[in-house]
C-alpha positions as CSV (number, residue, x, y, z in Angstrom):
1,X,41.5,-58.7,-118.6
2,X,38.2,-60.2,-117.0
3,X,38.1,-63.1,-115.1
4,X,36.3,-66.3,-116.4
5,X,33.7,-67.3,-113.6
6,X,35.4,-70.7,-112.1
7,X,31.5,-72.7,-112.7
8,X,32.4,-71.7,-116.7
9,X,35.9,-72.8,-116.4
10,X,34.8,-76.1,-114.9
11,X,32.5,-76.7,-117.8
12,X,35.1,-75.7,-120.5
13,X,37.6,-77.9,-118.7
14,X,35.0,-80.9,-118.3
15,X,33.9,-81.1,-121.5
16,X,36.9,-82.4,-123.3
17,X,37.5,-85.1,-120.6
18,X,33.7,-86.3,-121.1
19,X,34.4,-86.4,-124.7
20,X,37.8,-88.4,-124.1
21,X,36.2,-90.7,-121.2
22,X,33.0,-91.2,-124.3
23,X,35.3,-91.8,-127.3
24,X,37.4,-94.0,-125.0
25,X,34.3,-96.0,-123.7
26,X,32.8,-96.0,-127.2
27,X,36.3,-97.4,-128.6
28,X,36.4,-100.2,-125.9
29,X,32.7,-101.5,-126.9
30,X,33.4,-101.5,-130.5
31,X,36.5,-103.9,-129.9
32,X,34.6,-105.5,-127.5
33,X,32.0,-106.4,-130.2
34,X,34.8,-107.1,-132.4
35,X,36.7,-109.9,-130.3
36,X,33.1,-111.5,-129.5
37,X,32.5,-111.6,-133.3
38,X,35.8,-113.3,-134.2
39,X,35.0,-115.9,-131.3
40,X,31.9,-116.4,-132.3
41,X,33.0,-117.0,-135.9
42,X,34.4,-120.0,-136.1
43,X,31.2,-121.9,-134.2
44,X,28.7,-120.1,-136.8
45,X,30.7,-121.1,-139.8
46,X,30.9,-124.7,-138.3
47,X,27.3,-124.9,-138.6
48,X,27.5,-124.7,-142.7
49,X,30.2,-126.9,-143.1
50,X,28.4,-129.9,-143.2
51,X,28.8,-129.2,-146.9
52,X,30.6,-127.4,-149.5
53,X,34.0,-127.4,-149.8
54,X,36.1,-125.6,-146.6
55,X,39.3,-124.0,-147.1
56,X,41.7,-123.9,-144.5
57,X,43.6,-121.2,-142.9
58,X,47.1,-122.2,-144.4
59,X,45.8,-122.5,-147.9
60,X,43.7,-118.7,-147.8
61,X,47.2,-117.5,-146.3
62,X,49.4,-119.0,-149.2
63,X,46.8,-117.4,-152.0
64,X,47.3,-113.9,-150.5
65,X,50.7,-114.0,-150.4
66,X,50.7,-115.2,-154.2
67,X,52.4,-118.6,-153.2
68,X,51.3,-121.4,-155.1
69,X,48.0,-123.6,-153.4
70,X,47.1,-127.4,-154.8
71,X,44.0,-128.6,-153.8
72,X,41.2,-130.7,-155.8
73,X,38.5,-131.8,-153.5
74,X,37.4,-135.2,-153.1
75,X,34.7,-136.5,-151.6
76,X,34.8,-139.2,-149.2
77,X,33.2,-142.0,-151.1
78,X,35.3,-141.3,-153.8
79,X,38.7,-141.9,-151.7
80,X,40.2,-145.0,-151.7
81,X,39.3,-146.8,-148.5
82,X,42.7,-147.5,-147.8
83,X,43.6,-143.9,-147.0
84,X,40.9,-142.6,-144.4
85,X,41.9,-145.8,-142.4
86,X,45.5,-145.2,-142.5
87,X,45.0,-141.6,-141.2
88,X,42.9,-142.5,-138.4
89,X,45.3,-145.5,-137.7
90,X,48.4,-143.3,-137.9
91,X,46.4,-139.9,-136.2
92,X,44.0,-140.5,-133.8
93,X,42.8,-144.6,-133.0
94,X,40.2,-143.6,-131.2
95,X,38.6,-141.1,-133.5
96,X,35.0,-143.2,-133.8
97,X,34.9,-143.1,-129.9
98,X,36.3,-139.5,-128.6
99,X,33.9,-136.5,-128.7
100,X,36.5,-134.5,-129.9
101,X,39.4,-134.4,-127.6
102,X,41.0,-137.5,-126.7
103,X,41.3,-137.1,-122.8
104,X,43.0,-140.2,-122.3
105,X,45.7,-139.8,-125.1
106,X,46.2,-136.4,-123.2
107,X,46.4,-137.4,-120.1
108,X,49.3,-139.4,-121.0
109,X,51.0,-136.9,-122.8
110,X,51.3,-134.4,-119.6
111,X,52.3,-137.5,-118.1
112,X,55.5,-138.3,-119.8
113,X,56.1,-134.3,-120.1
114,X,56.2,-134.7,-115.9
115,X,58.6,-137.5,-116.8
116,X,61.1,-135.3,-118.8
117,X,60.5,-137.0,-122.1
118,X,59.5,-135.3,-125.2
119,X,55.7,-133.7,-125.4
120,X,53.5,-135.2,-127.4
121,X,50.9,-133.3,-129.1
122,X,47.8,-135.6,-128.6
123,X,45.8,-134.1,-130.9
124,X,42.8,-135.6,-132.1
125,X,41.6,-135.4,-136.2
126,X,39.2,-132.8,-134.7
127,X,41.4,-130.9,-133.2
128,X,43.6,-130.7,-136.3
129,X,40.3,-129.7,-138.3
130,X,39.6,-126.8,-135.7
131,X,43.5,-125.5,-136.3
132,X,43.8,-126.4,-139.7
133,X,40.2,-124.2,-140.6
134,X,40.2,-121.6,-138.3
135,X,43.8,-121.3,-135.9
136,X,46.3,-122.4,-137.6
137,X,48.2,-118.6,-137.1
138,X,47.9,-119.1,-132.9
139,X,50.9,-120.6,-131.1
140,X,50.4,-123.5,-129.3
141,X,50.0,-122.5,-125.6
142,X,47.2,-119.9,-126.9
143,X,45.8,-122.2,-129.5
144,X,45.0,-124.7,-127.4
145,X,43.0,-122.8,-125.1
146,X,40.6,-122.1,-128.4
147,X,41.2,-125.4,-129.7
148,X,39.6,-127.6,-127.2
149,X,35.8,-125.8,-127.0
150,X,35.8,-125.5,-130.9
151,X,36.9,-129.3,-131.0
152,X,34.0,-130.3,-129.1
153,X,31.7,-128.3,-131.1
154,X,32.4,-129.2,-134.1
155,X,32.0,-132.7,-132.9
156,X,29.0,-132.0,-131.9
157,X,27.5,-130.3,-135.2
158,X,29.2,-132.8,-138.0
159,X,29.1,-136.3,-138.4
160,X,32.1,-138.0,-138.0
161,X,32.8,-139.1,-141.6
162,X,32.3,-135.5,-142.2
163,X,34.7,-134.2,-140.2
164,X,37.0,-136.9,-141.9
165,X,36.2,-135.7,-145.5
166,X,37.0,-131.9,-144.3
167,X,40.5,-132.9,-142.6
168,X,41.5,-135.5,-145.8
169,X,40.8,-132.6,-147.7
170,X,42.4,-129.9,-145.8
171,X,45.4,-131.4,-144.6
172,X,49.1,-130.6,-146.1
173,X,50.3,-133.1,-148.0
174,X,53.1,-132.4,-150.0
175,X,56.2,-130.0,-150.1
176,X,55.0,-127.5,-152.4
177,X,51.2,-126.2,-151.4
178,X,50.2,-129.7,-152.5
179,X,46.8,-129.6,-149.8
180,X,44.3,-132.7,-149.5
181,X,44.1,-136.4,-150.8
182,X,44.2,-135.4,-154.3
183,X,46.9,-133.1,-154.6
184,X,49.0,-134.9,-152.4
185,X,48.3,-138.5,-154.3
186,X,49.3,-136.8,-157.3
187,X,52.0,-135.4,-156.3
188,X,53.5,-138.5,-154.6
189,X,52.2,-140.9,-156.8
190,X,51.0,-139.5,-160.2
191,X,47.3,-140.6,-159.7
192,X,44.0,-140.1,-157.9
193,X,43.5,-140.6,-154.1
194,X,40.9,-142.7,-155.3
195,X,43.0,-145.5,-156.8
196,X,45.4,-145.3,-154.0
197,X,46.1,-148.8,-152.8
198,X,47.2,-149.4,-148.6
199,X,50.6,-149.2,-149.2
200,X,50.3,-146.1,-151.0
201,X,47.5,-144.7,-148.3
202,X,50.0,-145.6,-145.7
203,X,52.8,-143.5,-147.0
204,X,50.6,-140.5,-147.5
205,X,49.6,-141.1,-143.8
206,X,52.9,-141.5,-142.4
207,X,54.3,-137.7,-143.7
208,X,51.1,-136.0,-142.3
209,X,53.1,-134.6,-138.9
210,X,55.8,-132.9,-141.6
211,X,55.2,-132.9,-145.4
212,X,58.3,-130.5,-145.9
213,X,60.6,-133.3,-144.1
214,X,58.9,-136.4,-145.4
215,X,58.5,-137.8,-148.6
216,X,56.0,-140.1,-149.4
217,X,56.9,-139.8,-153.1
218,X,60.3,-140.5,-152.3
219,X,59.7,-142.5,-149.3
220,X,63.2,-143.2,-146.7
221,X,63.3,-146.1,-144.1
222,X,61.5,-144.4,-141.4
223,X,58.8,-143.3,-143.6
224,X,58.4,-146.8,-144.9
225,X,58.8,-148.3,-141.3
226,X,55.9,-146.1,-140.6
227,X,54.0,-147.0,-143.0
228,X,54.1,-150.6,-142.4
229,X,53.1,-150.0,-138.7
230,X,50.0,-147.8,-140.6
231,X,49.1,-151.1,-142.4
232,X,48.9,-153.2,-139.6
233,X,46.9,-151.1,-137.9
234,X,44.3,-150.2,-139.9
235,X,44.0,-153.8,-140.3
236,X,43.2,-154.2,-136.4
237,X,40.0,-156.0,-135.5
238,X,39.7,-152.6,-133.0
239,X,40.0,-150.1,-135.8
240,X,37.4,-151.9,-138.1
241,X,34.8,-152.0,-135.6
242,X,35.7,-148.1,-135.2
243,X,35.8,-147.6,-138.9
244,X,32.1,-149.5,-139.5
245,X,30.9,-146.8,-136.7
246,X,32.2,-144.4,-139.1
247,X,30.5,-145.1,-141.8
248,X,27.3,-145.5,-140.0
249,X,27.3,-141.8,-139.7
């Protein structure tokens, strides 16, 4: 049997290896491109969120899974002024002065954790908007790595009032798929968020951490106590000045 020359044998062996390296290289470039697009997409979409009715990641996921979703968008100007004041008082008292991240609150949370106290989120409203719109499925530590720069970007390109408007329309405010102030208000009180009283607005703000365990419809002692605290905070002089700053945007 005739022997294959060494040079031809090397060519035959080298061709598959070369093709494999080319395939792997193209695959890696494709994956890198997909990753870059995925990372850039939230930043690009945010530019268009000055208008329109954004949908949160949990809302989209529930819709895909066939789970009921209730959300009726309500413009910021139509919402009872007591609700955004109560939400700022409960979730992010420095909302008007920070640029997406409350570094002071974050530092205090880290110190508390080092002292053995429970780790508090210290998430601003802007960070929660970033999480709700784009980062919801990610685990906490990983999410924070993406959440911080995205919150800074959102604060840079969107007015404060718009950030708050989006938050009030995507936050989960009911135990059965009620998202946003309008759906939450109708579920809890049977009427529009435009008509909320100070106490009702504070009750909705008090359930924001977990509307599955807390209820504005049938508030327990803890929720009622928190609502009273948020009503008082909403009338504080510092928050009133903060609120005036929001309204000027």
